[in-house]
N, CA, C and O of each residue as an XYZ file, in Angstrom:
840
protein
N     101.846     83.078    100.990
C     102.825     82.855    102.045
C     104.234     82.900    101.458
O     104.521     82.239    100.460
N     105.101     83.677    102.081
C     106.489     83.785    101.646
C     107.339     82.809    102.460
O     107.362     82.879    103.689
N     108.024     81.917    101.789
C     108.889     80.957    102.468
C     110.243     81.616    102.714
O     111.048     81.765    101.795
N     110.481     82.003    103.951
C     111.718     82.697    104.282
C     112.938     81.798    104.112
O     114.036     82.280    103.837
N     112.743     80.500    104.275
C     113.873     79.584    104.164
C     114.530     79.636    102.806
O     115.754     79.722    102.708
N     113.720     79.586    101.741
C     114.290     79.601    100.394
C     114.880     80.968    100.063
O     115.867     81.060     99.334
N     114.273     82.037    100.602
C     114.826     83.372    100.379
C     116.192     83.487    101.037
O     117.143     83.966    100.419
N     116.296     83.046    102.304
C     117.571     83.122    103.008
C     118.640     82.284    102.313
O     119.798     82.693    102.225
N     118.246     81.104    101.816
C     119.208     80.229    101.148
C     119.770     80.889     99.893
O     120.964     80.781     99.613
N     118.915     81.571     99.141
C     119.394     82.262     97.947
C     120.216     83.497     98.306
O     121.229     83.779     97.667
N     119.779     84.233     99.329
C     120.507     85.437     99.736
C     121.925     85.089    100.158
O     122.849     85.864     99.912
N     122.113     83.925    100.795
C     123.453     83.494    101.205
C     124.390     83.346    100.015
O     125.607     83.449    100.161
N     123.827     83.107     98.847
C     124.637     82.878     97.647
C     124.714     84.105     96.746
O     125.212     84.029     95.623
N     124.222     85.226     97.242
C     124.286     86.466     96.466
C     125.638     87.127     96.673
O     126.050     87.361     97.809
N     126.332     87.431     95.577
C     127.652     88.053     95.654
C     127.515     89.542     95.398
O     126.987     89.955     94.365
N     127.988     90.344     96.335
C     127.775     91.791     96.267
C     128.527     92.448     95.122
O     128.091     93.479     94.610
N     129.644     91.873     94.713
C     130.452     92.506     93.668
C     129.949     92.196     92.266
O     130.095     93.017     91.361
N     129.363     91.033     92.078
C     128.907     90.642     90.738
C     127.398     90.767     90.565
O     126.883     90.614     89.458
N     126.682     91.048     91.666
C     125.217     91.121     91.615
C     124.624     89.861     90.989
O     123.792     89.938     90.085
N     125.054     88.719     91.472
C     124.561     87.449     90.940
C     124.591     86.395     92.042
O     125.301     86.531     93.039
N     123.799     85.337     91.836
C     123.805     84.199     92.751
C     124.910     83.237     92.321
O     124.964     82.840     91.157
N     125.785     82.861     93.241
C     126.877     81.937     92.948
C     126.438     80.523     93.323
O     126.290     80.198     94.501
N     126.236     79.697     92.315
C     125.760     78.326     92.489
C     126.772     77.348     91.906
O     127.651     77.763     91.149
N     126.675     76.063     92.236
C     127.626     75.081     91.694
C     127.659     75.047     90.171
O     128.690     74.712     89.587
N     126.552     75.387     89.519
C     126.511     75.351     88.055
C     126.983     76.659     87.436
O     127.037     76.782     86.213
N     127.328     77.640     88.273
C     127.783     78.933     87.767
C     126.990     80.074     88.380
O     126.311     79.905     89.393
N     127.086     81.238     87.750
C     126.376     82.415     88.248
C     124.993     82.521     87.614
O     124.822     82.269     86.422
N     124.012     82.898     88.427
C     122.669     83.159     87.934
C     122.192     84.464     88.560
O     122.611     84.826     89.659
N     121.314     85.163     87.849
C     120.867     86.451     88.359
C     119.444     86.741     87.907
O     118.912     86.079     87.016
N     118.842     87.735     88.532
C     117.547     88.243     88.105
C     117.788     89.089     86.864
O     118.622     89.995     86.877
N     117.070     88.800     85.807
C     117.317     89.454     84.525
C     116.180     90.390     84.156
O     115.127     90.409     84.793
N     116.421     91.162     83.113
C     115.374     92.034     82.598
C     114.184     91.224     82.085
O     113.050     91.702     82.101
N     114.447     90.003     81.632
C     113.349     89.149     81.184
C     112.447     88.776     82.355
O     111.230     88.688     82.193
N     113.033     88.554     83.540
C     112.227     88.312     84.736
C     111.343     89.511     85.046
O     110.160     89.367     85.353
N     111.934     90.689     84.960
C     111.177     91.914     85.232
C     110.014     92.051     84.264
O     108.901     92.391     84.664
N     110.276     91.783     82.983
C     109.240     91.910     81.959
C     108.145     90.868     82.134
O     106.961     91.191     82.051
N     108.532     89.620     82.377
C     107.563     88.525     82.419
C     106.753     88.492     83.707
O     105.557     88.200     83.679
N     107.393     88.789     84.840
C     106.706     88.694     86.123
C     105.965     89.967     86.489
O     104.850     89.913     87.008
N     106.581     91.115     86.221
C     105.989     92.383     86.637
C     105.306     93.125     85.503
O     104.603     94.109     85.734
N     105.515     92.647     84.255
C     104.939     93.302     83.071
C     105.347     94.768     82.995
O     104.536     95.640     82.683
N     106.621     95.020     83.288
C     107.196     96.354     83.155
C     107.999     96.397     81.867
O     108.773     95.481     81.590
N     107.828     97.441     81.083
C     108.536     97.556     79.816
C     110.037     97.667     80.048
O     110.482     98.397     80.933
N     110.819     96.939     79.248
C     112.280     96.988     79.375
C     112.927     97.517     78.103
O     114.153     97.524     77.992
N     112.124     97.957     77.146
C     112.654     98.498     75.895
C     112.032     99.859     75.630
O     111.085    100.274     76.299
N     112.592    100.546     74.630
C     112.049    101.845     74.258
C     112.726    102.978     74.998
O     113.655    102.770     75.778
N     112.245    104.172     74.740
C     112.841    105.372     75.336
C     112.508    105.449     76.823
O     111.436    105.025     77.257
N     113.451    106.000     77.598
C     113.201    106.214     79.013
C     112.115    107.260     79.193
O     112.008    108.210     78.416
N     111.318    107.070     80.225
C     110.286    108.057     80.534
C     110.927    109.212     81.282
O     111.574    109.012     82.309
N     110.749    110.402     80.775
C     111.292    111.583     81.429
C     110.147    112.523     81.780
O     109.262    112.778     80.963
N     110.177    113.024     82.984
C     109.101    113.878     83.477
C     109.370    115.320     83.081
O     110.487    115.817     83.222
N     108.342    115.981     82.588
C     108.467    117.397     82.261
C     108.583    118.212     83.548
O     108.053    117.826     84.590
N     109.273    119.328     83.461
C     109.444    120.204     84.617
C     108.305    121.219     84.637
O     108.097    121.945     83.664
N     107.573    121.266     85.741
C     106.458    122.196     85.889
C     106.776    123.210     86.978
O     107.474    122.902     87.944
N     106.261    124.418     86.812
C     106.392    125.391     87.889
C     105.266    125.178     88.901
O     104.388    124.339     88.698
N     105.299    125.943     89.991
C     104.341    125.719     91.073
C     102.901    125.917     90.617
O     102.025    125.128     90.974
N     102.647    126.961     89.834
C     101.277    127.227     89.386
C     100.748    126.088     88.516
O      99.585    125.703     88.635
N     101.599    125.552     87.642
C     101.183    124.431     86.792
C     100.886    123.190     87.630
O      99.932    122.464     87.352
N     101.704    122.947     88.654
C     101.479    121.792     89.529
C     100.164    121.925     90.293
O      99.440    120.946     90.475
N      99.866    123.137     90.734
C      98.600    123.370     91.431
C      97.425    123.085     90.510
O      96.444    122.466     90.921
N      97.524    123.535     89.263
C      96.451    123.277     88.293
C      96.265    121.776     88.057
O      95.139    121.296     87.930
N      97.378    121.041     88.000
C      97.304    119.591     87.775
C      96.628    118.896     88.953
O      95.769    118.036     88.759
N      97.020    119.271     90.186
C      96.402    118.669     91.366
C      94.914    118.981     91.434
O      94.104    118.131     91.804
N      94.566    120.207     91.073
C      93.153    120.598     91.099
C      92.346    119.806     90.076
O      91.226    119.377     90.357
N      92.918    119.614     88.893
C      92.197    118.924     87.826
C      92.098    117.419     88.073
O      91.034    116.828     87.885
N      93.206    116.794     88.496
C      93.248    115.335     88.584
C      92.828    114.779     89.941
O      92.291    113.673     90.018
N      93.069    115.543     91.021
C      92.729    115.046     92.356
C      91.556    115.782     92.982
O      91.053    115.373     94.028
N      91.118    116.862     92.351
C      89.938    117.561     92.847
C      90.160    118.425     94.067
O      89.197    118.772     94.751
N      91.406    118.788     94.364
C      91.670    119.669     95.500
C      91.583    121.117     95.044
O      91.763    121.415     93.863
N      91.309    122.004     95.973
C      91.248    123.421     95.632
C      92.654    123.978     95.460
O      93.627    123.406     95.951
N      92.747    125.096     94.759
C      94.054    125.722     94.581
C      94.658    126.106     95.925
O      95.866    125.980     96.125
N      93.816    126.574     96.851
C      94.315    126.968     98.162
C      94.915    125.804     98.926
O      95.957    125.947     99.566
N      94.255    124.639     98.862
C      94.764    123.441     99.544
C      96.084    122.991     98.926
O      97.005    122.593     99.640
N      96.173    123.054     97.601
C      97.402    122.642     96.917
C      98.560    123.568     97.272
O      99.662    123.103     97.565
N      98.312    124.886     97.247
C      99.365    125.842     97.609
C      99.792    125.651     99.064
O     100.975    125.772     99.385
N      98.839    125.356     99.941
C      99.164    125.146    101.352
C     100.076    123.936    101.529
O     100.998    123.964    102.345
N      99.818    122.868    100.763
C     100.677    121.682    100.848
C     102.077    121.980    100.333
O     103.059    121.523    100.919
N     102.183    122.737     99.250
C     103.498    123.108     98.722
C     104.261    123.978     99.713
O     105.486    123.896     99.795
N     103.547    124.808    100.462
C     104.203    125.635    101.476
C     104.761    124.771    102.602
O     105.795    125.093    103.189
N     104.070    123.672    102.898
C     104.551    122.759    103.941
C     105.796    122.014    103.474
O     106.774    121.907    104.214
N     105.762    121.501    102.248
C     106.897    120.720    101.739
C     108.017    121.604    101.202
O     109.145    121.146    101.016
N     107.699    122.879    100.954
C     108.665    123.844    100.406
C     109.186    123.431     99.036
O     110.257    123.861     98.608
N     108.416    122.593     98.359
C     108.738    122.169     96.996
C     107.417    122.033     96.242
O     106.365    122.428     96.745
N     107.476    121.479     95.050
C     106.246    121.177     94.309
C     105.913    119.687     94.440
O     105.433    119.061     93.495
N     106.173    119.138     95.616
C     105.833    117.747     95.919
C     104.810    117.721     97.047
O     104.595    118.722     97.731
N     104.185    116.565     97.230
C     103.206    116.411     98.312
C     103.613    115.237     99.188
O     104.350    114.348     98.763
N     103.123    115.253    100.409
C     103.440    114.180    101.351
C     102.521    112.981    101.123
O     101.408    113.128    100.619
N     103.001    111.791    101.501
C     102.178    110.593    101.381
C     100.935    110.693    102.257
O      99.852    110.270    101.852
N     101.085    111.251    103.454
C      99.930    111.408    104.344
C      98.884    112.320    103.719
O      97.684    112.104    103.889
N      99.337    113.337    102.998
C      98.410    114.245    102.311
C      97.661    113.506    101.209
O      96.456    113.693    101.040
N      98.372    112.671    100.463
C      97.723    111.887     99.413
C      96.664    110.953     99.994
O      95.588    110.795     99.419
N      96.972    110.335    101.136
C      95.997    109.446    101.766
C      94.751    110.208    102.200
O      93.629    109.722    102.058
N      94.963    111.409    102.732
C      93.819    112.232    103.128
C      92.951    112.568    101.920
O      91.723    112.506    101.986
N      93.611    112.926    100.807
C      92.870    113.229     99.578
C      92.112    111.992     99.103
O      90.957    112.084     98.689
N      92.770    110.835     99.167
C      92.133    109.584     98.744
C      90.857    109.306     99.546
O      89.806    109.018     98.973
N      90.960    109.393    100.869
C      89.795    109.107    101.714
C      88.680    110.130    101.484
O      87.497    109.790    101.495
N      89.076    111.379    101.276
C      88.066    112.412    101.042
C      87.338    112.184     99.718
O      86.117    112.325     99.648
N      88.085    111.832     98.668
C      87.449    111.572     97.376
C      86.549    110.335     97.446
O      85.514    110.275     96.782
N      86.956    109.341     98.262
C      86.108    108.152     98.430
C      84.791    108.515     99.102
O      83.727    108.051     98.691
N      84.867    109.346    100.139
C      83.636    109.758    100.820
C      82.709    110.523     99.878
O      81.486    110.429     99.977
N      83.313    111.279     98.966
C      82.525    112.048     97.999
C      82.122    111.212     96.790
O      81.387    111.676     95.919
N      82.620    109.955     96.746
C      82.346    109.025     95.644
C      82.867    109.548     94.300
O      82.275    109.299     93.250
N      83.965    110.263     94.355
C      84.675    110.674     93.141
C      85.749    109.612     92.878
O      86.921    109.796     93.207
N      85.319    108.506     92.282
C      86.152    107.314     92.240
C      87.389    107.469     91.367
O      88.442    106.934     91.715
N      87.303    108.175     90.257
C      88.482    108.342     89.400
C      89.568    109.137     90.117
O      90.746    108.784     90.052
N      89.175    110.201     90.796
C      90.153    110.999     91.545
C      90.719    110.206     92.713
O      91.905    110.310     93.027
N      89.861    109.408     93.358
C      90.340    108.562     94.455
C      91.355    107.545     93.941
O      92.366    107.284     94.593
N      91.080    106.973     92.767
C      92.002    105.996     92.181
C      93.337    106.645     91.841
O      94.390    106.040     92.045
N      93.302    107.877     91.320
C      94.555    108.576     90.991
C      95.382    108.824     92.250
O      96.595    108.615     92.251
N      94.727    109.267     93.316
C      95.442    109.524     94.568
C      96.046    108.238     95.117
O      97.180    108.233     95.597
N      95.284    107.146     95.045
C      95.784    105.865     95.547
C      96.971    105.376     94.728
O      97.956    104.899     95.293
N      96.892    105.487     93.399
C      97.985    105.028     92.550
C      99.239    105.858     92.772
O     100.345    105.318     92.771
N      99.084    107.168     92.961
C     100.243    108.013     93.270
C     100.893    107.563     94.569
O     102.117    107.478     94.668
N     100.067    107.280     95.557
C     100.591    106.807     96.840
C     101.301    105.473     96.677
O     102.397    105.278     97.203
N     100.672    104.549     95.943
C     101.239    103.215     95.757
C     102.576    103.269     95.035
O     103.548    102.652     95.471
N     102.625    104.005     93.935
C     103.861    104.095     93.157
C     104.927    104.845     93.935
O     106.104    104.487     93.880
N     104.524    105.884     94.661
C     105.496    106.725     95.349
C     106.173    106.072     96.527
O     107.375    106.250     96.721
N     105.423    105.308     97.331
C     106.024    104.793     98.567
C     106.183    103.286     98.588
O     106.778    102.746     99.521
N     105.663    102.587     97.576
C     105.739    101.128     97.573
C     106.599    100.598     96.440
O     107.460     99.746     96.660
N     106.376    101.089     95.243
C     107.065    100.549     94.073
C     108.320    101.348     93.752
O     108.434    101.953     92.686
N     109.270    101.338     94.702
C     110.600    101.883     94.457
C     110.577    103.377     94.166
O     110.750    103.805     93.025
N     110.366    104.141     95.186
C     110.323    105.595     95.055
C     111.617    106.135     94.465
O     112.698    105.940     95.020
N     111.490    106.819     93.327
C     112.630    107.445     92.645
C     113.751    106.450     92.348
O     114.927    106.811     92.396
N     113.398    105.209     92.042
C     114.415    104.198     91.779
C     114.149    103.490     90.465
O     113.012    103.416     89.999
N     115.218    102.971     89.876
C     115.073    102.015     88.794
C     114.877    100.652     89.435
O     115.690    100.237     90.260
N     113.816     99.952     89.070
C     113.398     98.770     89.820
C     114.495     97.727     89.954
O     114.778     97.277     91.065
N     115.120     97.331     88.852
C     116.100     96.248     88.921
C     117.352     96.683     89.670
O     117.891     95.918     90.470
N     117.822     97.908     89.419
C     118.994     98.412     90.131
C     118.707     98.524     91.625
O     119.564     98.217     92.454
N     117.500     98.962     91.960
C     117.101     99.060     93.368
C     117.088     97.679     94.023
O     117.556     97.515     95.150
N     116.552     96.698     93.315
C     116.497     95.336     93.839
C     117.899     94.787     94.051
O     118.170     94.175     95.084
N     118.800     94.995     93.085
C     120.179     94.538     93.231
C     120.835     95.175     94.452
O     121.517     94.503     95.226
N     120.620     96.487     94.616
C     121.241     97.197     95.723
C     120.779     96.627     97.061
O     121.579     96.476     97.985
N     119.494     96.313     97.165
C     118.979     95.784     98.420
C     119.392     94.341     98.644
O     119.526     93.915     99.791
N     119.599     93.573     97.574
C     120.116     92.222     97.743
C     121.563     92.258     98.235
O     121.994     91.363     98.962
N     122.310     93.289     97.840
C     123.656     93.457     98.380
C     123.597     93.597     99.896
O     124.345     92.943    100.623
N     122.699     94.457    100.359
C     122.571     94.676    101.801
C     122.069     93.418    102.496
O     122.501     93.103    103.605
N     121.156     92.695    101.844
C     120.581     91.499    102.463
C     121.593     90.373    102.590
O     121.424     89.486    103.426
N     122.645     90.392    101.772
C     123.641     89.325    101.823
C     124.572     89.454    103.024
O     125.354     88.546    103.303
N     124.491     90.579    103.737
C     125.285     90.767    104.947
C     124.636     89.998    106.094
O     123.414     90.011    106.241
N     125.445     89.335    106.896
C     124.935     88.417    107.920
C     123.979     89.100    108.889
O     122.983     88.501    109.295
N     124.266     90.350    109.268
C     123.455     91.014    110.284
C     122.089     91.457    109.762
O     121.210     91.798    110.554
N     121.901     91.459    108.453
C     120.633     91.917    107.881
C     119.548     90.881    108.118
O     119.771     89.684    107.934
N     118.368     91.345    108.528
C     117.283     90.430    108.874
C     116.129     90.452    107.881
O     115.242     89.602    107.959
N     116.116     91.396    106.954
C     115.017     91.479    105.990
C     115.562     91.660    104.589
O     116.717     92.046    104.404
N     114.724     91.379    103.603
C     115.067     91.580    102.204
C     114.117     92.625    101.642
O     112.901     92.432    101.668
N     114.652     93.728    101.137
C     113.806     94.814    100.651
C     113.410     94.598     99.208
O     113.873     93.670     98.545
N     112.548     95.468     98.742
C     112.163     95.437     97.338
C     111.152     94.364     97.021
O     110.447     93.875     97.904
N     111.083     93.996     95.741
C     110.078     93.048     95.273
C     110.618     91.636     95.133
O     109.988     90.793     94.493
N     111.777     91.365     95.725
C     112.392     90.062     95.521
C     111.499     88.885     95.887
O     111.610     87.845     95.238
N     110.598     88.979     96.908
C     109.720     87.836     97.160
C     108.824     87.500     95.979
O     108.299     86.389     95.912
N     108.635     88.423     95.046
C     107.802     88.150     93.877
C     108.375     87.017     93.042
O     107.647     86.355     92.303
N     109.681     86.794     93.161
C     110.316     85.801     92.312
C     110.198     84.388     92.870
O     110.558     83.430     92.186
N     109.698     84.235     94.109
C     109.547     82.894     94.668
C     108.165     82.660     95.251
O     107.887     81.566     95.742
N     107.306     83.640     95.211
C     105.998     83.523     95.853
C     104.892     83.414     94.811
O     104.888     84.122     93.805
N     103.958     82.511     95.077
C     102.725     82.402     94.288
C     102.946     82.005     92.843
O     102.106     82.297     91.992
N     104.054     81.349     92.545
C     104.269     80.855     91.193
C     104.417     79.337     91.257
O     105.057     78.817     92.171
N     103.832     78.622     90.296
C     103.785     77.151     90.377
C     105.131     76.498     90.614
O     105.218     75.519     91.354
N     106.192     77.022     89.996
C     107.487     76.370     90.123
C     108.020     76.450     91.553
O     108.820     75.614     91.972
N     107.573     77.453     92.292
C     108.046     77.588     93.668
C     107.322     76.645     94.617
O     107.806     76.402     95.723
N     106.168     76.103     94.210
C     105.385     75.266     95.109
C     106.087     73.950     95.432
O     105.787     73.331     96.452
N     107.012     73.513     94.587
C     107.738     72.277     94.865
C     108.600     72.414     96.122
O     109.015     71.414     96.708
N     108.866     73.659     96.531
C     109.685     73.890     97.713
C     108.822     74.244     98.930
O     109.362     74.568     99.988
N     107.508     74.188     98.799
C     106.632     74.607     99.884
C     106.830     73.712    101.107
O     106.670     72.496    101.006
N     107.176     74.290    102.263
C     107.425     73.470    103.453
C     106.128     72.967    104.069
O     105.067     73.559    103.875
N     106.221     71.870    104.813
C     105.050     71.302    105.466
C     104.816     71.930    106.829
O     103.743     71.775    107.412
N     105.824     72.644    107.342
C     105.680     73.280    108.639
C     105.924     74.776    108.495
O     106.472     75.238    107.495
N     105.507     75.523    109.511
C     105.631     76.973    109.465
C     107.015     77.455    109.889
O     107.321     78.640    109.755
N     107.851     76.558    110.396
C     109.179     76.958    110.841
C     110.043     77.352    109.644
O     109.852     76.865    108.530
N     110.994     78.245    109.904
C     111.921     78.649    108.854
C     112.983     77.565    108.708
O     113.835     77.407    109.582
N     112.935     76.827    107.617
C     113.867     75.730    107.371
C     114.825     76.137    106.261
O     114.456     76.160    105.086
N     116.046     76.454    106.639
C     117.040     76.878    105.659
C     117.870     75.702    105.165
O     118.233     75.650    103.990
N     118.172     74.761    106.048
C     119.088     73.668    105.702
C     118.649     72.855    104.486
O     119.491     72.578    103.632
N     117.380     72.457    104.355
C     116.997     71.683    103.161
C     117.218     72.452    101.863
O     117.661     71.880    100.867
N     116.912     73.746    101.872
C     117.109     74.556    100.672
C     118.593     74.770    100.398
O     119.036     74.773     99.249
N     119.347     74.949    101.471
C     120.794     75.124    101.328
C     121.409     73.876    100.702
O     122.247     73.971     99.805
N     120.988     72.709    101.181
C     121.488     71.442    100.647
C     121.073     71.273     99.185
O     121.870     70.833     98.357
N     119.825     71.624     98.871
C     119.343     71.493     97.492
C     120.135     72.381     96.544
O     120.455     71.968     95.429
N     120.454     73.602     96.978
C     121.234     74.503     96.126
C     122.673     74.024     95.988
O     123.282     74.180     94.930
N     123.221     73.438     97.056
C     124.588     72.918     96.992
C     124.697     71.745     96.019
O     125.752     71.517     95.427
N     123.601     71.005     95.857
C     123.628     69.812     95.009
C     122.969     70.035     93.655
O     122.776     69.085     92.897
N     122.625     71.271     93.347
C     121.899     71.547     92.107
C     122.749     71.200     90.889
O     123.961     71.416     90.878
N     122.099     70.664     89.874
C     122.772     70.256     88.645
C     122.158     71.008     87.468
O     121.062     71.559     87.570
N     122.879     71.022     86.357
C     122.382     71.726     85.172
C     121.004     71.227     84.765
O     120.157     72.010     84.335
N     120.781     69.925     84.902
C     119.495     69.348     84.504
C     118.358     69.747     85.442
O     117.188     69.572     85.101
N     118.690     70.282     86.624
C     117.657     70.690     87.576
C     117.122     72.090     87.291
O     116.129     72.512     87.883
N     117.771     72.800     86.395
C     117.411     74.197     86.126
C     116.467     74.281     84.934
O     116.705     73.665     83.895
N     115.406     75.041     85.094
C     114.510     75.330     83.963
C     115.015     76.609     83.303
O     114.843     77.703     83.840
N     115.632     76.467     82.148
C     116.287     77.600     81.498
C     115.295     78.489     80.747
O     115.603     79.644     80.452
N     114.130     77.972     80.441
C     113.097     78.775     79.767
C     111.810     78.684     80.580
O     110.888     77.966     80.192
N     111.733     79.398     81.701
C     110.629     79.204     82.648
C     109.286     79.768     82.221
O     108.260     79.402     82.793
N     109.267     80.654     81.224
C     108.021     81.366     80.957
C     107.207     80.788     79.808
O     106.029     81.114     79.665
N     107.809     79.943     78.993
C     107.086     79.175     77.994
C     106.088     79.961     77.181
O     106.443     80.933     76.514
N     104.818     79.533     77.237
C     103.772     80.146     76.435
C     103.511     81.601     76.822
O     102.962     82.366     76.029
N     103.901     81.983     78.032
C     103.675     83.367     78.459
C     104.441     84.356     77.589
O     104.093     85.535     77.521
N     105.491     83.865     76.919
C     106.274     84.757     76.071
C     105.518     85.172     74.817
O     105.983     86.038     74.076
N     104.363     84.569     74.567
C     103.508     85.075     73.499
C     102.966     86.452     73.869
O     102.696     87.280     73.000
N     102.811     86.686     75.179
C     102.352     87.991     75.649
C     103.513     88.915     75.965
O     103.448     90.116     75.702
N     104.575     88.357     76.529
C     105.759     89.141     76.881
C     106.965     88.492     76.218
O     107.671     87.715     76.862
N     107.219     88.790     74.942
C     108.300     88.124     74.204
C     109.669     88.437     74.784
O     109.887     89.484     75.393
N     110.583     87.498     74.577
C     111.959     87.686     75.038
C     112.621     88.795     74.235
O     112.553     88.801     73.006
N     113.264     89.733     74.926
C     113.954     90.849     74.282
C     115.461     90.635     74.377
O     115.969     90.172     75.399
N     116.173     90.976     73.300
C     117.624     90.776     73.277
C     118.330     91.551     74.381
O     119.397     91.144     74.842
N     117.734     92.675     74.811
C     118.373     93.480     75.848
C     118.500     92.690     77.153
O     119.300     93.049     78.017
N     117.711     91.610     77.300
C     117.796     90.781     78.499
C     119.134     90.066     78.606
O     119.501     89.598     79.683
N     119.863     89.977     77.503
C     121.172     89.327     77.503
C     122.278     90.259     77.975
O     123.425     89.839     78.120
N     121.939     91.530     78.217
C     122.941     92.509     78.644
C     123.548     92.115     79.977
O     122.841     91.697     80.894
N     124.855     92.251     80.079
C     125.567     91.971     81.324
C     126.508     93.138     81.585
O     127.511     93.296     80.889
N     126.194     93.944     82.568
C     127.033     95.092     82.880
C     126.392     95.931     83.966
O     125.459     95.491     84.637
N     126.902     97.143     84.133
C     126.401     98.024     85.175
C     125.019     98.537     84.811
O     124.778     98.926     83.668
N     124.108     98.538     85.782
C     122.777     99.122     85.612
C     122.703    100.358     86.482
O     122.907    100.286     87.693
N     122.411    101.492     85.868
C     122.350    102.747     86.625
C     120.903    103.072     86.960
O     120.630    104.090     87.596
């Protein structure tokens, strides 16, 4: 269950120019360490760059990994007029591979669909999240995009704020944030988990993320 009250209370304190939460104790923000520890996404090393393939190579890849015929792959490229495929096409391939019990190919089609339309299509995750928090901080905005609920949902530290009723209660969270003190903040929230996801110095970076 996502508590909208605590999300709204934090969004109210998000500053669009600094990409940070403005609290009485100072500025706080979602860091690369949060991304690494919560999502287990690598934040170090070389950027992943995709090789450029021509249409024939892309058709061969789809045939090998998803089990579609060359004719079906070429037909999809003719529809999109590029070497990309539609999400609806991927879903059709997924269901067809499931019916045929070709589970590895079905899993590949599902993962392509999941990554393509759910996990920040063509975006850098943290920059995408910051951009959507900017939009969410505007009064007329009614939803928060991206994975931001991951930072307050289903984690033990968030349970202390779990409401007893289903109503959206913003005032208690707003008051708690207004009265927050340095001693109320857990500055090292991941503890023993850092044995698996160690703290990286790059998490201390403060600047523009492209």
